C-alpha positions in Angstrom: 10.5 13.4 24.8 8.8 17.5 24.2 4.9 17.1 25.7 3.4 18.8 22.5 0.8 18.3 20.2 1.0 16.7 17.0 -1.2 18.2 14.1 -1.9 15.0 11.2 -3.5 16.6 7.8 -4.4 14.6 4.9 -4.9 16.1 1.2 -7.0 13.7 -0.8 -4.9 14.4 -4.5 -5.9 14.2 -8.5 -4.7 11.0 -9.4 -0.7 11.6 -10.3 -1.1 15.4 -8.1 0.4 14.2 -5.1 4.1 14.4 -5.5 3.9 18.1 -7.0 1.3 18.9 -4.2 4.0 17.8 -1.6 6.5 20.0 -3.6 4.8 23.3 -3.2 3.4 22.6 0.4 5.8 24.0 3.2 6.0 22.3 6.4 6.8 24.1 9.6 10.4 23.7 11.1 9.5 20.5 12.6 7.1 19.2 10.1 7.1 16.5 7.7 5.6 16.4 4.4 5.2 12.7 2.7 3.2 11.3 0.0 1.5 7.6 0.5 2.8 4.8 -1.3 -0.5 3.2 -1.8 -2.5 6.1 -2.2 -3.3 9.5 -4.4 -2.6 11.2 -0.7 -0.4 13.8 0.8 0.3 14.1 5.1 1.6 17.2 6.7 3.2 16.5 10.1 3.3 19.4 12.6 4.0 19.9 16.0 2.2 22.6 17.9 2.9 24.5 20.7 0.0 23.2 22.7 -0.1 27.0 24.4 -0.7 28.2 20.5 -4.2 30.6 19.9 -6.9 28.6 18.6 -7.6 31.9 15.8 -4.2 31.4 15.2 -4.7 28.0 13.7 -7.6 28.7 11.7 -6.5 31.9 10.3 -3.2 29.6 9.6 -5.1 26.8 8.4 -8.1 28.6 6.4 -7.1 29.2 3.4 -4.9 26.0 2.5 -7.9 23.9 1.0 -8.5 26.7 -1.7 -4.4 27.3 -1.7 -4.1 24.0 -3.5 -7.8 23.1 -4.5 -6.7 22.7 -8.3 -4.7 19.1 -6.9 -7.4 18.2 -4.1 -10.1 15.9 -4.9 -11.9 15.9 -1.8 -11.1 18.4 1.6 -8.2 18.7 3.7 -8.8 15.8 7.2 -7.0 17.0 9.8 -5.9 16.1 13.4 -4.8 17.0 16.8 -3.0 14.4 18.5 -1.4 14.8 22.5 1.8 12.7 23.3 1.5 10.0 25.1 4.8 8.0 24.9 7.3 6.7 23.0 8.8 3.3 23.3 11.0 4.1 20.7 12.5 7.2 19.4 15.9 9.3 18.2 14.6 12.0 20.5 12.1 14.0 18.3 8.8 13.2 19.0 9.2 13.3 14.6 11.1 10.2 12.9 13.7 11.6 10.5 13.6 8.9 8.4 12.7 8.3 4.9 9.6 6.7 5.6 6.3 6.8 8.5 3.4 4.3 8.9 1.0 5.6 10.4 -1.0 2.8 12.7 -4.5 3.3 14.3 -6.7 2.1 16.5 -9.8 3.3 17.9 -9.7 1.4 21.5 -13.2 0.6 24.1 -13.1 3.3 26.6 -13.8 1.2 29.2 -10.2 -1.3 28.5 -8.1 1.5 28.0 -6.4 1.5 31.1 -6.0 -2.3 30.3 -4.6 -1.2 26.7 -1.5 0.6 27.9 -0.4 -1.9 30.2 -0.9 -4.5 27.6 0.6 -2.9 24.4 3.4 -2.3 26.8 3.9 -6.3 26.8 3.4 -7.1 23.2 3.6 -4.0 20.7 5.7 -2.2 22.3 8.1 -5.1 22.9 8.2 -6.3 19.4 9.3 -2.8 18.3 11.6 -2.2 21.0 13.3 -5.6 19.4 13.2 -5.3 16.2 15.8 -3.2 14.2 13.6 -2.0 11.4 11.6 0.0 13.3 13.9 3.3 14.0 11.4 5.2 16.2 8.2 4.3 17.4 6.0 7.1 19.1 2.4 7.2 20.9 -0.4 9.5 20.5 -3.9 10.0 21.3 -6.6 11.9 19.4 -7.5 15.4 21.2 -9.6 16.5 18.5 -10.2 13.6 14.9 -13.0 12.7 13.0 -11.1 9.5 13.8 -10.8 9.3 17.1 -8.2 6.7 19.0 -4.8 5.6 19.5 -2.2 6.5 16.9 1.2 5.7 16.5 3.9 7.3 14.4 6.5 5.2 13.2 9.6 5.7 11.3 12.2 3.2 9.1 14.7 4.0 6.8 14.9 -0.4 5.3 12.7 -1.2 2.2 9.0 -1.5 3.2 8.4 -5.0 2.8 11.3 -5.6 5.0 9.8 -3.5 7.4 6.1 -4.9 7.0 7.7 -8.1 7.9 7.9 -7.3 11.6 3.9 -6.2 11.6 3.3 -9.3 9.7 4.8 -12.4 11.5 3.2 -15.0 13.1 3.9 -13.2 17.0 2.5 -10.4 16.2 -0.9 -11.5 14.0 -1.6 -13.3 17.7 -1.3 -9.6 19.1 -3.7 -8.0 16.9 -6.2 -11.0 17.2 -5.9 -10.5 21.1 -6.3 -6.7 20.3 -8.8 -7.3 18.3 -10.8 -9.5 20.8 -11.0 -7.1 23.5 -9.5 -3.5 23.5 -10.2 -2.3 19.6 -13.4 -0.9 18.4 -14.6 -3.1 15.6 -12.2 -5.9 16.1 -9.1 -6.1 14.1 -10.8 -4.0 10.9 -10.3 -1.5 13.4 -6.7 -1.7 12.6 -5.8 1.1 10.1 -2.4 1.3 9.0 -0.6 3.5 6.0 2.7 3.9 5.2 4.0 7.5 3.2 7.3 8.1 1.7 9.1 11.7 1.5 9.4 13.0 -2.0 13.2 12.3 -3.3 12.8 8.2 -2.1 9.5 8.1 -4.3 11.9 9.8 -7.3 14.7 7.1 -6.3 
C-alpha cells in the first residue's frame, strides 16, 4: 500500500445536475468520480504524489469552480488526507468498486493513540469479517475544513445490504463507545455518505 496522499473534492450541485457534472469531470488516472445517493453532490477522489508541488496543484485546481459554475450550488470543498492503514483492501488506496462510502469522525487529540488501538479491536474487526465490505482504508486529515479520521470503504452489494453491517446491535455498541470516549461531539460527530459510479446510478 503506497503511503500517498488523497485529495477529496466535493462538488455541491444544482438539483438534477450531479450526473451531468460527473460525466464531464475528468479524474486522474488513479482517481474516482462518483455521485451521492442521497444528495445533489459529486465527489472526486485522487491519489496525490507526496512530492507534487503546491504551485502545480493550485494551478490545476484553481480554475475548476469557474469552469463548472453552471452545475454548482456552492463552492468546491476540498481536503487532503494522509494514508494511515488499510485493515481490508484489494491492494489499492482507492477501491475499484461501484459504491464508495466516506465515514468521518473527529477524534479528541488526547485520546488519539488509545483510539488507534481501540478501533483495531472493534471497528476493524467488524470490517475484516464482513463480506459486504470489500475495501476499508483509513486516512487522517492533513489540510481540511472538517479535520479528523476518514475511512474510505468500497462495496458492490446493494447499499441496504452493506449498511446492515454498520447498523447491527454490535456495531451500535461500538458507535456508542466511540461517542462516549473518542469522538469530538459524541455520536453526532460521525459523518457518513454513500456515493455511486454514474453507470450504477443509470442502472
